[in-house]
C-alpha positions as a Markdown table, in Angstrom:
| # | Residue | x | y | z |
|---|---|---|---|---|
| 1 | Met | -85.3 | 11.1 | 74.9 |
| 2 | Asn | -86.1 | 14.5 | 76.5 |
| 3 | Arg | -85.2 | 18.1 | 75.9 |
| 4 | Asp | -82.1 | 17.7 | 78.2 |
| 5 | Asp | -80.8 | 15.1 | 75.9 |
| 6 | Ser | -81.2 | 17.4 | 72.9 |
| 7 | Arg | -79.4 | 20.2 | 74.7 |
| 8 | Arg | -76.5 | 17.8 | 75.5 |
| 9 | Gly | -76.4 | 17.0 | 71.8 |
| 10 | Gly | -76.0 | 20.7 | 71.0 |
| 11 | Leu | -73.3 | 21.2 | 73.6 |
| 12 | Met | -71.4 | 18.2 | 72.2 |
| 13 | Gly | -71.5 | 19.8 | 68.7 |
| 14 | Gly | -70.0 | 23.0 | 70.2 |
| 15 | Arg | -67.2 | 21.0 | 72.0 |
| 16 | Ala | -66.4 | 19.3 | 68.7 |
| 17 | Arg | -65.7 | 22.7 | 67.1 |
| 18 | Val | -63.5 | 23.6 | 70.0 |
| 19 | Val | -61.5 | 20.4 | 69.6 |
| 20 | Leu | -61.1 | 21.1 | 65.8 |
| 21 | Leu | -59.8 | 24.6 | 66.5 |
| 22 | Val | -57.3 | 23.3 | 69.1 |
| 23 | Ala | -56.1 | 20.6 | 66.7 |
| 24 | Val | -55.4 | 23.3 | 64.0 |
| 25 | Val | -53.5 | 25.4 | 66.4 |
| 26 | Ile | -51.3 | 22.4 | 67.5 |
| 27 | Gly | -50.7 | 21.6 | 63.9 |
| 28 | Ala | -49.6 | 25.1 | 63.2 |
| 29 | Phe | -47.3 | 25.2 | 66.3 |
| 30 | Ile | -45.6 | 21.9 | 65.2 |
| 31 | Glu | -45.1 | 23.3 | 61.7 |
| 32 | Val | -43.3 | 26.3 | 63.1 |
| 33 | Cys | -41.3 | 24.8 | 65.8 |
| 34 | Thr | -40.2 | 21.5 | 64.4 |
| 35 | Glu | -36.6 | 21.2 | 63.1 |
| 36 | His | -36.7 | 20.5 | 59.4 |
| 37 | Arg | -33.2 | 19.1 | 58.9 |
| 38 | Arg | -33.9 | 15.4 | 59.2 |
| 39 | Phe | -37.5 | 14.7 | 60.2 |
| 40 | Gly | -39.3 | 17.9 | 59.2 |
| 41 | Leu | -41.3 | 16.4 | 56.4 |
| 42 | Leu | -42.2 | 13.2 | 58.4 |
| 43 | Val | -43.3 | 15.1 | 61.5 |
| 44 | Asn | -45.2 | 17.6 | 59.4 |
| 45 | Gly | -47.0 | 14.8 | 57.7 |
| 46 | Phe | -48.0 | 13.1 | 61.0 |
| 47 | Ala | -49.2 | 16.4 | 62.4 |
| 48 | Leu | -51.4 | 17.2 | 59.4 |
| 49 | Ala | -52.8 | 13.7 | 59.4 |
| 50 | Ala | -53.7 | 14.0 | 63.1 |
| 51 | Val | -55.4 | 17.4 | 62.5 |
| 52 | Gly | -57.4 | 15.8 | 59.7 |
| 53 | Val | -58.6 | 12.8 | 61.6 |
| 54 | Val | -59.6 | 14.7 | 64.8 |
| 55 | Gly | -61.3 | 17.4 | 62.7 |
| 56 | Ala | -63.3 | 14.9 | 60.5 |
| 57 | Ala | -64.5 | 13.0 | 63.6 |
| 58 | Ala | -65.6 | 16.2 | 65.3 |
| 59 | Val | -67.5 | 17.4 | 62.3 |
| 60 | Leu | -69.2 | 14.1 | 61.7 |
| 61 | Arg | -70.3 | 13.9 | 65.3 |
| 62 | Ser | -71.6 | 17.5 | 65.2 |
| 63 | Glu | -73.5 | 16.9 | 62.0 |
| 64 | Ser | -75.2 | 13.7 | 63.3 |
| 65 | Ala | -76.2 | 15.2 | 66.7 |
| 66 | Gly | -77.7 | 18.3 | 65.2 |
| 67 | Pro | -80.6 | 16.8 | 63.1 |
| 68 | Leu | -81.4 | 14.2 | 65.9 |
| 69 | Ala | -81.6 | 16.9 | 68.5 |
| 70 | Arg | -83.8 | 19.1 | 66.3 |
| 71 | Gln | -86.1 | 16.1 | 65.5 |
| 72 | Arg | -86.5 | 15.3 | 69.3 |
| 73 | Asp | -87.4 | 18.9 | 69.9 |
| 74 | Arg | -90.1 | 18.7 | 67.2 |
| 75 | Leu | -91.6 | 15.5 | 68.7 |
| 76 | Glu | -91.7 | 17.0 | 72.2 |
| 77 | Glu | -93.5 | 20.0 | 71.0 |
| 78 | Ala | -96.0 | 18.2 | 68.7 |
| 79 | Pro | -99.7 | 18.7 | 69.9 |
| 80 | Arg | -101.4 | 15.7 | 71.5 |
| 81 | Pro | -104.7 | 14.4 | 70.2 |
| 82 | Asp | -107.9 | 15.6 | 71.8 |
| 83 | Thr | -109.2 | 12.9 | 74.2 |
| 84 | Thr | -112.7 | 14.4 | 74.6 |
| 85 | Val | -114.0 | 13.0 | 71.2 |
| 86 | Pro | -116.3 | 10.1 | 71.9 |
| 87 | Val | -114.9 | 6.8 | 70.6 |
| 88 | Cys | -118.3 | 5.2 | 69.7 |
| 89 | Arg | -121.5 | 6.8 | 68.5 |
| 90 | Tyr | -123.6 | 3.6 | 68.2 |
| 91 | Val | -126.9 | 4.8 | 69.8 |
| 92 | Thr | -130.3 | 4.1 | 68.4 |
| 93 | Gly | -133.9 | 4.5 | 69.2 |
| 94 | Pro | -135.4 | 6.7 | 72.0 |
| 95 | Ala | -132.1 | 6.4 | 74.0 |
| 96 | Ala | -130.4 | 8.6 | 71.4 |
| 97 | Ala | -132.2 | 11.7 | 72.5 |
| 98 | Gln | -131.5 | 11.0 | 76.2 |
| 99 | Ser | -127.9 | 10.1 | 76.0 |
| 100 | Pro | -125.6 | 11.9 | 78.4 |
| 101 | Pro | -123.0 | 14.3 | 77.1 |
| 102 | Pro | -119.8 | 12.6 | 75.8 |
| 103 | Arg | -117.2 | 12.0 | 78.4 |
| 104 | Pro | -113.4 | 11.6 | 77.8 |
| 105 | Gln | -112.6 | 8.1 | 76.7 |
| 106 | Pro | -109.5 | 6.0 | 76.2 |
| 107 | Phe | -107.4 | 6.2 | 73.0 |
| 108 | Leu | -108.0 | 3.6 | 70.4 |
| 109 | Arg | -105.7 | 0.8 | 71.2 |
| 110 | Glu | -103.4 | -0.5 | 68.5 |
| 111 | Arg | -104.6 | -3.8 | 67.0 |
| 112 | Pro | -102.1 | -6.7 | 67.6 |
| 113 | Thr | -100.7 | -8.3 | 64.5 |
| 114 | Asp | -101.8 | -11.7 | 65.6 |
| 115 | Leu | -105.5 | -11.0 | 66.0 |
| 116 | Ile | -107.4 | -14.1 | 67.1 |
| 117 | Val | -110.6 | -13.0 | 65.2 |
| 118 | Pro | -110.8 | -12.9 | 61.4 |
| 119 | Arg | -110.7 | -9.4 | 59.9 |
| 120 | Phe | -112.2 | -8.3 | 56.6 |
| 121 | Gly | -111.0 | -5.2 | 54.9 |
| 122 | Asp | -110.0 | -2.5 | 57.3 |
| 123 | Gly | -112.3 | -3.8 | 60.0 |
| 124 | Ala | -114.6 | -1.7 | 62.1 |
| 125 | Arg | -113.3 | 1.3 | 64.1 |
| 126 | Ala | -115.3 | 0.2 | 67.1 |
| 127 | Gln | -113.6 | -3.2 | 67.2 |
| 128 | Gly | -110.5 | -1.6 | 68.7 |
| 129 | Tyr | -112.1 | 0.2 | 71.7 |
| 130 | Pro | -112.3 | -1.3 | 75.2 |
| 131 | Trp | -115.3 | -3.4 | 76.2 |
| 132 | Leu | -117.5 | -1.5 | 78.6 |
| 133 | Leu | -120.0 | -3.0 | 81.0 |
| 134 | Pro | -123.7 | -2.1 | 80.8 |
| 135 | Glu | -125.6 | -0.6 | 83.7 |
| 136 | Arg | -127.6 | -3.8 | 84.0 |
| 137 | Thr | -126.8 | -7.4 | 83.0 |
| 138 | Val | -129.3 | -10.0 | 82.0 |
| 139 | Gln | -126.7 | -12.3 | 80.3 |
| 140 | Asn | -123.0 | -12.4 | 79.7 |
| 141 | Gly | -121.2 | -10.6 | 76.8 |
| 142 | Ile | -120.1 | -13.9 | 75.3 |
| 143 | Ala | -121.8 | -17.3 | 75.4 |
| 144 | Ala | -120.6 | -20.6 | 73.7 |
| 145 | Asp | -121.5 | -24.3 | 73.7 |
| 146 | Glu | -120.6 | -27.5 | 71.8 |
| 147 | Ala | -122.6 | -30.7 | 71.9 |
| 148 | Thr | -123.4 | -33.9 | 70.2 |
| 149 | Val | -127.0 | -35.0 | 69.8 |
| 150 | Gly | -127.5 | -38.3 | 67.9 |
| 151 | Ala | -125.8 | -37.9 | 64.6 |
| 152 | Phe | -125.4 | -34.2 | 64.8 |
| 153 | Thr | -122.4 | -32.2 | 66.0 |
| 154 | Ile | -123.4 | -28.7 | 67.3 |
| 155 | Arg | -121.4 | -25.6 | 67.9 |
| 156 | Ala | -123.0 | -22.4 | 69.2 |
| 157 | Ala | -121.7 | -18.9 | 70.1 |
| 158 | Ser | -123.0 | -15.4 | 70.7 |
| 159 | Val | -120.8 | -12.4 | 71.0 |
| 160 | Ile | -121.9 | -8.8 | 71.8 |
| 161 | Gly | -121.4 | -6.5 | 68.9 |
| 162 | Pro | -118.7 | -3.8 | 68.8 |
| 163 | Gly | -121.3 | -1.1 | 68.6 |
| 164 | His | -123.1 | -2.2 | 71.7 |
| 165 | Arg | -120.0 | -2.9 | 73.9 |
| 166 | Cys | -118.2 | 0.4 | 73.4 |
| 167 | Ala | -121.3 | 2.8 | 73.5 |
| 168 | Arg | -121.8 | 5.2 | 76.4 |
| 169 | Pro | -123.8 | 3.9 | 78.1 |
| 170 | Ala | -122.9 | 0.4 | 77.0 |
| 171 | Glu | -125.7 | -1.9 | 76.1 |
| 172 | Pro | -126.1 | -5.6 | 77.0 |
| 173 | Arg | -126.0 | -8.4 | 74.4 |
| 174 | Gln | -129.4 | -8.5 | 72.9 |
| 175 | Asp | -129.0 | -11.8 | 71.1 |
| 176 | Ser | -129.8 | -15.1 | 72.9 |
| 177 | Tyr | -129.7 | -18.8 | 71.9 |
| 178 | Arg | -130.7 | -22.1 | 73.4 |
| 179 | Ile | -129.9 | -25.7 | 72.3 |
| 180 | Gly | -131.6 | -28.8 | 73.5 |
| 181 | Arg | -132.8 | -32.3 | 72.6 |
| 182 | Ser | -135.8 | -34.6 | 72.8 |
| 183 | Leu | -135.9 | -37.0 | 75.7 |
| 184 | Asp | -134.7 | -39.9 | 73.4 |
| 185 | Ser | -132.0 | -37.8 | 71.7 |
| 186 | Gln | -133.6 | -38.4 | 68.3 |
| 187 | Tyr | -134.1 | -34.7 | 67.7 |
| 188 | Ala | -131.9 | -31.7 | 68.2 |
| 189 | Ile | -133.7 | -28.4 | 69.1 |
| 190 | Val | -132.3 | -24.9 | 68.5 |
| 191 | Ala | -133.7 | -21.5 | 69.1 |
| 192 | Val | -131.9 | -18.1 | 68.2 |
| 193 | Ala | -133.5 | -14.8 | 69.2 |
| 194 | Asp | -132.4 | -11.2 | 68.4 |
| 195 | Gly | -133.8 | -8.5 | 70.6 |
| 196 | Leu | -134.7 | -5.2 | 68.9 |
| 197 | Ser | -132.2 | -2.3 | 69.6 |
| 198 | Ser | -135.2 | 0.1 | 69.9 |
| 199 | Ala | -136.7 | -1.9 | 72.8 |
| 200 | Ala | -135.2 | -1.1 | 76.3 |
| 201 | Trp | -135.5 | -4.7 | 77.7 |
| 202 | Ser | -135.0 | -6.6 | 74.4 |
| 203 | Asp | -132.2 | -8.6 | 75.9 |
| 204 | Ala | -134.7 | -10.0 | 78.5 |
| 205 | Gly | -137.3 | -10.6 | 75.7 |
| 206 | Ala | -134.8 | -12.5 | 73.6 |
| 207 | Thr | -133.6 | -14.6 | 76.5 |
| 208 | Thr | -137.3 | -15.5 | 77.5 |
| 209 | Ala | -138.2 | -16.3 | 73.8 |
| 210 | Ser | -135.2 | -18.6 | 73.2 |
| 211 | Ser | -135.6 | -20.5 | 76.4 |
| 212 | Gln | -139.3 | -21.0 | 76.1 |
| 213 | Ala | -139.0 | -22.1 | 72.4 |
| 214 | Val | -136.7 | -25.1 | 73.3 |
| 215 | Thr | -139.0 | -26.1 | 76.2 |
| 216 | Leu | -142.2 | -25.8 | 74.2 |
| 217 | Leu | -140.7 | -27.7 | 71.2 |
| 218 | Arg | -139.7 | -30.5 | 73.4 |
| 219 | Glu | -143.3 | -30.7 | 74.6 |
| 220 | Gln | -144.7 | -30.8 | 71.1 |
| 221 | Ile | -142.3 | -33.5 | 70.0 |
| 222 | Glu | -143.4 | -35.6 | 72.9 |
| 223 | Thr | -147.1 | -35.0 | 72.3 |
| 224 | Val | -147.7 | -34.7 | 68.5 |
| 225 | Gly | -144.4 | -35.9 | 67.0 |
| 226 | Phe | -142.0 | -34.3 | 64.5 |
| 227 | Gly | -144.7 | -34.3 | 61.8 |
| 228 | Gly | -147.2 | -32.4 | 64.0 |
| 229 | Leu | -145.1 | -29.4 | 64.9 |
| 230 | Asp | -147.3 | -26.3 | 64.9 |
| 231 | Val | -145.7 | -23.0 | 64.2 |
| 232 | Lys | -148.9 | -20.9 | 65.2 |
| 233 | Glu | -149.3 | -22.6 | 68.5 |
| 234 | Leu | -145.6 | -22.5 | 69.3 |
| 235 | Tyr | -145.1 | -18.8 | 68.6 |
| 236 | Gly | -148.4 | -17.9 | 70.2 |
| 237 | Arg | -147.3 | -19.5 | 73.5 |
| 238 | Ile | -143.9 | -18.0 | 73.3 |
| 239 | Ala | -145.5 | -14.5 | 72.8 |
| 240 | Glu | -147.6 | -15.2 | 76.0 |
| 241 | Ser | -144.5 | -16.0 | 77.9 |
| 242 | Val | -142.7 | -12.8 | 76.8 |
| 243 | Ala | -145.8 | -10.7 | 77.6 |
| 244 | Ala | -146.0 | -12.3 | 81.1 |
| 245 | His | -142.3 | -11.5 | 81.7 |
| 246 | Ala | -142.9 | -7.9 | 80.7 |
| 247 | Ala | -145.8 | -7.7 | 83.1 |
| 248 | Gly | -143.6 | -9.2 | 85.9 |
| 249 | Arg | -141.1 | -6.4 | 85.4 |
| 250 | Gly | -143.8 | -3.8 | 85.2 |
| 251 | Val | -142.8 | -2.6 | 81.6 |
| 252 | Asp | -144.8 | -2.4 | 78.4 |
| 253 | Val | -144.6 | -5.4 | 76.1 |
| 254 | Ser | -143.0 | -3.3 | 73.4 |
| 255 | His | -139.9 | -2.9 | 75.5 |
| 256 | Met | -139.2 | -6.6 | 75.2 |
| 257 | Ala | -139.6 | -6.9 | 71.4 |
| 258 | Thr | -137.6 | -9.6 | 69.8 |
| 259 | Val | -137.4 | -11.7 | 66.7 |
| 260 | Leu | -136.9 | -15.5 | 66.7 |
| 261 | Ile | -135.9 | -18.5 | 64.6 |
| 262 | Thr | -136.2 | -22.1 | 65.7 |
| 263 | Ala | -135.3 | -25.5 | 64.3 |
| 264 | Val | -135.9 | -29.2 | 65.1 |
| 265 | Val | -133.6 | -31.6 | 63.2 |
| 266 | Ala | -134.5 | -35.3 | 63.0 |
| 267 | Glu | -132.1 | -38.2 | 63.0 |
| 268 | Pro | -130.9 | -39.1 | 59.4 |
| 269 | Asp | -132.7 | -41.8 | 57.4 |
| 270 | Ala | -131.0 | -45.0 | 56.1 |
| 271 | Asn | -129.3 | -42.9 | 53.3 |
| 272 | Gly | -127.8 | -40.4 | 55.8 |
| 273 | Val | -130.4 | -37.6 | 54.8 |
| 274 | Ala | -131.8 | -35.6 | 57.6 |
| 275 | Gln | -134.9 | -33.4 | 57.7 |
| 276 | Ala | -135.1 | -30.1 | 59.6 |
| 277 | Trp | -138.2 | -28.2 | 60.6 |
| 278 | Val | -137.4 | -24.5 | 60.6 |
| 279 | Ala | -139.8 | -21.7 | 61.9 |
| 280 | Trp | -139.2 | -18.0 | 62.1 |
| 281 | Leu | -140.5 | -14.6 | 62.8 |
| 282 | Gly | -138.3 | -11.7 | 61.7 |
| 283 | Asp | -135.0 | -11.3 | 60.1 |
| 284 | Ser | -132.9 | -14.0 | 61.9 |
| 285 | Ser | -132.1 | -16.6 | 59.2 |
| 286 | Ala | -131.3 | -20.2 | 58.4 |
| 287 | Trp | -128.5 | -21.2 | 56.1 |
| 288 | Thr | -127.3 | -24.5 | 54.7 |
| 289 | Leu | -123.9 | -25.5 | 53.6 |
| 290 | Asp | -123.7 | -28.4 | 51.1 |
| 291 | Pro | -120.3 | -30.2 | 50.9 |
| 292 | Arg | -120.3 | -29.7 | 47.2 |
| 293 | Leu | -121.0 | -25.9 | 47.2 |
| 294 | Pro | -118.5 | -23.1 | 48.0 |
| 295 | Leu | -120.9 | -20.8 | 50.0 |
| 296 | Trp | -123.6 | -20.8 | 52.7 |
| 297 | Gln | -127.0 | -20.8 | 51.0 |
| 298 | Phe | -130.0 | -18.8 | 52.4 |
| 299 | Ser | -132.7 | -21.1 | 53.4 |
| 300 | Ala | -135.2 | -19.3 | 55.7 |
| 301 | Gly | -136.0 | -16.0 | 57.4 |
| 302 | Asp | -137.3 | -12.6 | 56.3 |
| 303 | Ala | -134.8 | -11.6 | 53.6 |
| 304 | Lys | -133.9 | -8.0 | 53.2 |
| 305 | Asp | -134.2 | -6.0 | 50.0 |
| 306 | Arg | -130.5 | -5.6 | 49.1 |
| 307 | Thr | -131.3 | -3.8 | 45.8 |
| 308 | Ala | -132.4 | -0.7 | 47.7 |
| 309 | Ala | -130.1 | 2.3 | 48.1 |
| 310 | Val | -130.3 | 1.9 | 51.9 |
| 311 | Val | -130.9 | -1.6 | 53.4 |
| 312 | Ser | -133.6 | -1.3 | 56.0 |
| 313 | Asn | -133.4 | -3.1 | 59.3 |
| 314 | Glu | -137.1 | -2.8 | 59.9 |
| 315 | Val | -138.8 | -6.1 | 60.6 |
| 316 | Ala | -142.3 | -7.0 | 59.6 |
| 317 | Gly | -143.0 | -9.4 | 62.5 |
| 318 | Arg | -141.9 | -9.6 | 66.2 |
| 319 | Leu | -142.7 | -11.0 | 69.5 |
| 320 | Pro | -144.8 | -10.6 | 71.5 |
| 321 | Asp | -146.9 | -8.4 | 69.2 |
| 322 | Thr | -147.4 | -10.4 | 66.0 |
| 323 | Pro | -146.9 | -14.2 | 66.6 |
| 324 | Gln | -149.5 | -15.0 | 63.9 |
| 325 | Leu | -146.9 | -13.9 | 61.2 |
| 326 | Ala | -144.5 | -16.7 | 62.0 |
| 327 | Arg | -143.8 | -19.1 | 59.1 |
| 328 | Asp | -142.2 | -22.5 | 58.8 |
| 329 | His | -140.9 | -25.0 | 56.2 |
| 330 | Tyr | -138.7 | -28.2 | 56.0 |
| 331 | Val | -135.1 | -28.2 | 55.0 |
| 332 | Arg | -133.2 | -31.2 | 53.7 |
| 333 | Leu | -129.7 | -31.9 | 54.9 |
| 334 | Ala | -127.5 | -34.3 | 52.9 |
| 335 | Pro | -124.8 | -36.3 | 54.6 |
| 336 | Gly | -122.0 | -33.9 | 55.8 |
| 337 | Ala | -124.2 | -30.9 | 55.2 |
| 338 | Ala | -124.7 | -28.2 | 57.8 |
| 339 | Leu | -127.6 | -26.1 | 59.0 |
| 340 | Ala | -126.9 | -22.7 | 60.6 |
| 341 | Leu | -129.3 | -20.5 | 62.5 |
| 342 | Val | -127.9 | -16.9 | 62.8 |
| 343 | Thr | -129.0 | -13.4 | 63.8 |
| 344 | Asp | -128.7 | -10.6 | 61.3 |
| 345 | Gly | -125.3 | -9.6 | 62.7 |
| 346 | Ile | -123.9 | -12.6 | 60.8 |
| 347 | Gly | -126.7 | -13.1 | 58.2 |
| 348 | Asp | -126.3 | -9.6 | 56.8 |
| 349 | Ala | -122.6 | -10.2 | 56.3 |
| 350 | Trp | -123.1 | -13.5 | 54.6 |
| 351 | Ala | -125.7 | -12.0 | 52.3 |
| 352 | Asp | -123.2 | -9.3 | 51.0 |
| 353 | Pro | -121.4 | -10.8 | 48.0 |
| 354 | Ala | -118.8 | -8.0 | 47.9 |
| 355 | Ala | -117.5 | -8.7 | 51.4 |
| 356 | Asn | -116.2 | -12.3 | 50.8 |
| 357 | Ile | -117.2 | -13.1 | 54.4 |
| 358 | Asn | -119.6 | -15.9 | 53.4 |
| 359 | Glu | -116.7 | -17.6 | 51.6 |
| 360 | Tyr | -114.5 | -17.5 | 54.6 |
| 361 | Phe | -117.2 | -19.0 | 56.9 |
| 362 | Ala | -117.9 | -21.7 | 54.3 |
| 363 | Asn | -114.3 | -22.8 | 54.4 |
| 364 | Ala | -113.9 | -22.3 | 58.1 |
| 365 | Trp | -117.0 | -24.2 | 59.1 |
| 366 | Arg | -117.1 | -26.9 | 56.5 |
| 367 | Ser | -116.6 | -29.3 | 59.4 |
| 368 | Pro | -116.9 | -28.8 | 63.1 |
| 369 | Val | -114.2 | -26.7 | 64.8 |
| 370 | Pro | -113.5 | -26.3 | 68.6 |
| 371 | Ala | -115.8 | -24.1 | 70.4 |
| 372 | Thr | -113.0 | -21.6 | 71.1 |
| 373 | Arg | -112.2 | -21.2 | 67.4 |
| 374 | Phe | -116.0 | -21.0 | 66.6 |
| 375 | Thr | -116.5 | -18.2 | 69.1 |
| 376 | Ala | -113.5 | -16.3 | 67.7 |
| 377 | Asp | -115.0 | -16.6 | 64.2 |
| 378 | Val | -118.3 | -15.3 | 65.4 |
| 379 | Gly | -116.5 | -12.3 | 66.9 |
| 380 | Phe | -115.1 | -11.4 | 63.4 |
| 381 | Asp | -114.1 | -7.8 | 62.5 |
| 382 | Ala | -115.5 | -6.2 | 59.4 |
| 383 | Pro | -116.5 | -2.7 | 58.3 |
| 384 | Gln | -120.0 | -1.6 | 59.4 |
| 385 | Cys | -120.6 | -4.9 | 61.2 |
| 386 | Leu | -121.4 | -3.5 | 64.7 |
| 387 | Asp | -124.4 | -5.5 | 65.7 |
| 388 | Asp | -124.5 | -8.5 | 68.1 |
| 389 | Arg | -123.8 | -11.8 | 66.3 |
| 390 | Thr | -125.0 | -15.3 | 67.1 |
| 391 | Ala | -124.7 | -18.6 | 65.3 |
| 392 | Val | -125.7 | -22.1 | 66.0 |
| 393 | Val | -124.5 | -24.7 | 63.5 |
| 394 | Met | -125.4 | -28.4 | 63.3 |
| 395 | Trp | -123.5 | -30.8 | 61.1 |
| 396 | Asn | -125.1 | -33.9 | 59.8 |
| 397 | Gly | -123.0 | -36.9 | 60.6 |
| 398 | Asp | -119.7 | -35.0 | 60.8 |
| 399 | Arg | -117.9 | -35.6 | 64.1 |
| 400 | Ala | -115.4 | -33.2 | 65.5 |
């Protein structure tokens, strides 16, 4: 209601008092003028009762209208929030010093009660702000796939992080993944790249690295077989491709810096056990989920020191600068087990025992889920989880 409504409420209260006064006068007039011989007591009783009813109704109406009117006036006069405060301050690297002055931004929209993404704790403030488009687009803000390769069921999703999509200027999704297979479908091939936020074209670097990784791994399988996969040759050739892409764009190779993790999973043996070859450079990671265990278990990647007061996101190796630092090993997958390759937007959350996020994902992804549900899970909402997040999961012998 507006101020006119509140004024009307005040007028109604004044009118009620006038009615009360008129009722009292009428009662007194009846008292004086009515003949008392036969019906005096009866008439007087009715008159006084009428006065009481009318008066009580008027008083109640006046009392109820007064506070409501005063409350509406206070609401109308309350100051409105300042809309010039920036809604997201997620800016890192050299761009931080060159960021334009903050502009007025939309209010934080209220979160619906039926969120389609899982939320942990109070969630992240940035999760509630509108998604903004970056100035350039190398890839979409969301990507998802599902596939079956031999005995393996695969789900994949990549979602731009809340910190990147609400920044001003907005940043593109810097994660990238590719899934593939050998020509005979005996091997599933996966690559997951995470471009460094400090690199201006890291999204292009990540896209090039993940795409080339699947292509080159398919070539190695056809030429040297699963047992001859060579991590040094693989990452060296990927680095050359990223550097060539940088030269084609006329930018320094440091602007396309990215980390990468890859895997080739072979068909299970007669006992249903599968072997996976995992190679990595940087802090993207591989995790396994055994059907008998309650959590995802860290398997490969550059683990961060979580005993430190501040957990650093600095990586020791990256493409295309240091491909020689790439490492590899083999992972065993029991029947029904799953292998996940994730960027640190998910890996950091899984590694935090206090957040209970790992437990949720272990229960949610114990068996394949539809790609839409998988994507919603990857877009989870949790405090301080602002980075892009990507996951590719392969289940051994577990059909959707």
